[in-house]
Each structure stands twice: as structure tokens, then as C-alpha cells.
N, C-alpha and C positions, 0 to 999 in steps of 0.2 A: 422809778416812773411807773405807774398805771400803763401797762399794756392791754388795760380789757379785759383781764384774766379773773374769769368770776369763780374764784375758791369752791364756795358753796354747790357749785357749777359739776365741778370734777370730784367730789365727793369726797373731798380730804378735810381729815380732821383737821381739827386748832394744834393738837398736839403734833401730828407731822407737818404744820405749815411751820409751825413754831420750830422743830429739830429742825428742819429745814436750814433756817435760819441762821442760829446756831451754829450749824455747821458750816454754813458757809462764812459766818464771821471768822469762825476763828480757824479756816482754812488761810485768810489771807496770809500776807508776810510777815503782815506788822500789823498790831491792832488797827481799830475804826479811831480810838482816843490814840494817839503816838506815845511812847514812854517817854518821850523829851518832853510832852505837855502835861502827863500826866503829874512831877511833880510842881510843876507851876498850879495845878488846877488844885491840888491838896493843901499847897499854902498859903493859894487865896479862898478855899473853902475857910481855912482853920481860922483865917481874919475876915472874913466876910466882905472882900473887895469886889469881886467878881474874879474876872480873868480874861484869858482872850478865848477866842472865838474858836472852836476847832475848825480843821482844814474841812472835813466833812460831813455827811449832817447825817449820820446812822440811825438818829431818834425818830426822824419821820414817820414813818410806817407804826412805830411803837406808840406815837403819838397820838396816831387815829386811832390804834386802839384804845388807848385810854380813854378818848372820848367817849367810847362805847361801852364803858364801866357798868353800868346798870344794867349792861344786856350781858356783856361776858364777863364779868367779876374782876375784869384786869386792869386795877387802876393803873397810874404811873409807879405807886411805890409797889404793886406786886411787879409791875417788869420791868424794875429799875433791880430787883433783887434776882428776876431771872436770869435777865441777859445783861448787869454788871461786868462779871467773869470772862464772860466771851466777849465783851468790848472794850475792855482794860486790858485782860490777860498778864494780873500782875505776878511778879516773880513772887512764891508765896516761900520761896526757901528765905526770904529774910524777913526780919523783925517788923522791920517798916511797915510791910507787903502786909503782914497780917496783922499789924495795930490799925491800920488804915480803912481795912473791908468796909465800916459804917461810911467812910468817908466815900469812899469810893460809888459805893451803894448810892448815895446822897447824889453823888454829881450826877451820876446817870440820870436818879429822878429829876434832876432839874432841868438837864437837857428837855428830856420826855413834854416838860410840863414848861418851859418854855420855848419849845421849837422852834416857833415862829421868830422870836427873837434872834437865837443866835446860830440858825443856819437861814 
């Protein structure tokens, strides 16, 4: 929620804010896109049939950032590249996770682009 915090007034750099967000997401007990849902999302992505709605709205702030991409150069694709590993936290010790990295990134990009629909 927006609590009227003016980051420009606080003189935080963009990297500081992004780092704080990534740190917050990575310290949660379960990723914002729960492990149980990730398999379904990958399957849905491969079939282009959609998928179930995630239980939380992690991408709303990222969607807001991407709307200003002409100023900040952070498109939904750039944001998804930066944030998908933190939001999904795949187990990279398995071959399935390694081969699905582009799919995971695309899923997060879709969540950012279509935030009002999903959330």
C-alpha cells in the first residue's frame, strides 16, 4: 500500500529501493509465487491456456514502475529479468528448473504487464 512515502525526498537510489524489495521477497518463508503453483504456471504457459490466479499481488509495484519505462528504462521485460528469481525461487539443482528459466521470466513479465487482470 502507498503510505505517502516519497523516495525522491529520502534521496534513495533506484538500486537501493530495488535491492530492498529483492531482499524482502527473498526472506519470505515461501516465494510470492508459491512452489505448488509454479508447476501449474509452467504447464499453462507451455499450453497457452492461462493459469490460476496467484494468491498474492507481488507485481503491482513493478507494474507501476514499468508504466514509466520511458523515464526509468525499466520495461516489464527488464523488471521480470531482475525479479523472477526472487519471486519464484526455483530449485536450480534440478534440470527442470534450469530448462524453465525463460518460462519463469516470461510468467513474471506477464504478471507485470497484466497486473490488473491477475490481481
